[in-house]
N, C-alpha and C positions, 0 to 999 in steps of 0.2 A: 503493500500499500505505499502511495505517495500522499503526504499530508503537509497542508500549509495552512497555518493559522494567520490571518490578516485583520490588523485591528485598526479602526478608525474612531479615534477617541476610546469611548467605552464600549462601542459597537465591534462585534466578533463576526468574522466571516471565514469559511472554510473552504479550501479547495482539496478535494479528495480524489484521488487517481489511482487506476488499476495499473500497476506497472506492466503485466503481461499484454494487455490490450491497448494502453494509451488512452482509455476511455476516463472521463472524470466527470463529477457532480460538484457544481459550487454552490454552498449552501449560505443563505441569509447574505446576499451580495450588497453593498452599500454603493450608492450611485456616484459618489467621488472616487471610487476606486476602480473605475473601468479599466483604465490602461494597466493598472498593477495586477489585476486578474489575469488580463489576456498576456501580460509580461510573464507571469510565473507560470501560466501553462504552456507558453511557447518555450520557456526555458527548460522544462521537464519533458518536452515532448509530448505534451497532453491535448486532448481534444475535448472540449467541455461539451457533454452530451445532454446535461439537465441542469437547469438552475432550479433550486427549491427555497421557498420562504415557508419558515417554520409556524408562521402566523402572520397576521395583518399588523405590520409595524406602525406604532404611533409616534415614535420619537426620531425616525430618521426616514430617509427617501431610498426605497429599494430600488436595486438595479433589475430586478426580476424582469420586469416589462419591457425595459430596454433591450435587455438579451434577446428576448422572444421575437421582438420587433424587428431589430437590425441583423440579427444573427440567425434568426430562425431556429434558435435554441428552445425545446420545451420548457414551459414553466410549469413546475410541480408545486402544489398546495393541497391542504386538506380539503375533503368534500365540501365542507362547511363555509370555505373562504367565499367572500362576496366578490372577490376579482373576477371581471368577466373575461380576462385575458388568460386565465389558468388552462393549460392544454391537458394537463394530466391531474385528477383529482383523487387522492388516496384515502382510503377508509381504514380504519384500526386494523392492524395486521397485514396490510398489503405490503409488498416487497417492490422495491425499485431495483432494478438490475442495472448495474453500471460496470460493463465489462464482467469480470469475475466477481467483483463486488456486490453484496446484497445487504441492502439499507432497508430495514423493517419499521414501517411507521405505526406509531403508537398515538391515538388520540388523547391529547391531555388537555381538554378544556379548563378555563378558569380565568387565565390571564386574558384571554380572547376565547371566543367560541370555536375558532378554527385553529387553535394551538395543537401541534402535534411535535412529537419527538422522534428522532431517527436512530436506531440502534445499528451499531456496525461493527462485528466482532468484538473488540475488547472495550468499546467507547460507546456513549450515546449522546447525541447532540439535542440537548435540552431546550432550546429555543429561549423563552422567557418563562417557562414553566418553573424551572429550578436553576437558581443562579448561585454563584460561590458565595455563602454567607447568607443568602436570602433566597426570595421568591419573586416571580413577577407580581406586580401589583393586579388589583381587581376592581379597580374604580374607573377604569377606561371604558369606552363603548364596548359592549357585549361580555365584560369582564364579570365573574361570578364566583365569589369565595367559597361557596359549598361546592362548586364544580372543581376548584382548585385544590380543596382539600381531598376528594376523592381521587382526583388525578394523581395528586402525592401519595397519600396515606394508603390508597386501596389498589395503586398502579405503580409507579415509578419508584416508589421506595420498596417494593417488594422485589425488585430485581436484584441481580447480584451485586453484593456490597462492593466487589472489586471494580466494577464498572468505572471508567474514567468518564467525567462528565465536561462536556464543552457547551457552555451557555452562549445565547447569542448577544449577551453583554457582560462585561467584566471591567468593573471601574476603579479596580485596585490592581491591575496588571498581574494577577495571578495566573492567568492562561487556563488552567483546568483543575479539577479536583477528581474526588471520587465520591461515589455513593456513600462508602463507610465513612469517610471523614466529614460529608455533610451531614449525616445522620448523629455523629459525634460532635459537631461544633456549630452546626447552622441554628441560631436562635430562633427562627421561625418553626423549624421542624421540631423544637422543644416542646412546642404548644401541640400536643396531640390529641387533645380532646376537640372534637368537630366544633362544638359550640364556641368554645374560648377561641379557637383558630380562626373562625369566621369572624368574631368581634374583633378579633386584633386586626384582621386585614381590612375591616370596615374603618376602624380608627386610626389608621395609618396618617390619615391627612397630609399626602404627598402633594407637593405643587405639580401643575400639569407641566408635560414635556413642552420645551420651546416652540416647536414647530408642529403641534398636535394637529391643527385645522388642515393644515397643508398636507402634512405628512399622510393623514386618513383619506383625504380627497384624492391623492395621487397614488397611494399603495392600493386603495379599495377600486378605483376607477382605470388605472393606467394613464390618468391624465398627466400633464406636464407640471414640474415645478417652475416657479419664477426664476430660479437660476438656470434651469434647463433652457428656457426661452430666452435668457441672456446670454447664455453660452451660444446658442445656435445663431443668434442674431450676431454676435462678435465674430464667429467663425465666417460669416460670409462680408463682413464689413471692414475697409479699412479705415484708419484713425489719422488724425491729424493732431500733432502736438500744440501745446499751447504757444511755445515760442514761434513756431512756424505760423500760427494764425495772427500772433501779434505783428511779424513781419509783414504779412500779407494785408492786414489792415492798414498798416503805417504807409505801404507803397501803393495803397488803393486797389489792389489786385481784384480782376473781375470774378470774385468769388461771392455765392450766395450764402450768407450766414443765417440759416434759419433757426431762431430761438422757438422751441417746443414747450416751453413752461406756459404756466398760467398767466394771464393778463397782469394781475397784480405783481407778480413776480419779474416779469418782463419789464413793467414800467418803473420798476425801483432801481433798475440797472442793467443795461445788456451790452454786448460788443458792439463797439461803433459800427453803425450802417446795417445792423441786423434787423431782419424781417421777423414778424411775428406770426406763427401759425401753430396753435396749441395742439400737442400730439392727439388730444381726443377728436380733432377736426381734420385731421391730416388726410386721410383718406377720401374725405367729402368734399374738401376744398383744393385739392392737390392741383387739379386740372387748371383751374382758374387762376391759382396763385402761381403755379410754375407751369407755363404752357410750353417751357422749351426743354424736352428730356435731355438734351446734350449738354446743358449747362452743369458746371462743378458746384455742387451743394453741400455745405456742411451744417450738421446739426448740432444743436447746443441745448443742455439742460443745466439742471443744478448740480448733479453728482456724475453724470455721465452715463447713466444706465437708462434712461427714456430715452436720450439722444442716440443710444446704440439700436434701440428697438425702431426708434423713427427712421435712421439711416437704412437698416435692414428692410424695412417697409418700402421705402422709396426705390431701393434697388430691385425688390419685387416687383413693382410698379413700372419699372423700365427706366428709371433714373439711374444708370450705371455708373455715374460718377459721383453719386452720393458718398459722402464720408460722414464720420462722427469725431467729435473733438474728445481727444484723450483726456478726461478729466470732467471738468464742469465749470460751470459760472463760480462755485465756491473757490476752486483752485485758481481761477482767473481773478478773482477779487483779492485772495490771499497773496497772490504774486504782485499785487499792486498795478495791474494792467489797467488801460483805459476802459472807462466806463461811458456809456451815453445814457440819458434819462429824458 
């Protein structure tokens, strides 16, 4: 077995490969690590055959849908997953064959309704059902403390105590544990009474994950994150530096500077000579405001993000010389460059 654990902050992903066949499975991938996953697989001569999410993640953005959409790799989730893009849905006891490796699914609801663990030889990937020194929380959508109790005390904890556990989160950098160690040291597992355990879980009073709304939206539907939209726009958009723009303004270069901020921000101070066209009206007014698609257009906003989206939109509309300011008006002001009001 070829095994690679890849951390993204506290999030843990796993690339597991069969040496004999070079087939691999990627478990709980995070969207920011796409290049790393491909690099590790290429380094070890592996072909990723499946991408698995152990549950619907609420605190980070899964790369499962991206792999399925761009590389045609089947996305595997539990039968109860709400994700419409899942290609293979596993039931309790189902086996996922990856070359000569066999991963057995174990339905472990509680953290989420669709939570599952995957057992492979001497280890088990526990998702957020069982963590090192803790368990998954049950106060997020589809969480259920009673179900988590049953999944742990009537299921997972009855397996071979020697099993190594690899969770989807590890905030202390421990990497892995064993069931026997968790039984001996995990404070939440010390509360073995069902009623007391459920009361404990309901009274944890944890803060909500930072990106919970966006993470659930994208992971449940396969929609894009704001970061993905920005990255895609930036990938097809050239940029102009602040210094280059200043030089062009000073020599009165025939460049259309298009300020896409709202009216009050534009009136408070803009690049000398800049036109105003709010991003929200760009598509509706572009033909009358920019009748010549051959002109060079520079989009400007406050921080450089909305202008990147605007420049990408203009290029999609046929304005192939559209570029975005690398930075924004905040950086322009901080550089003490000239303003017009």
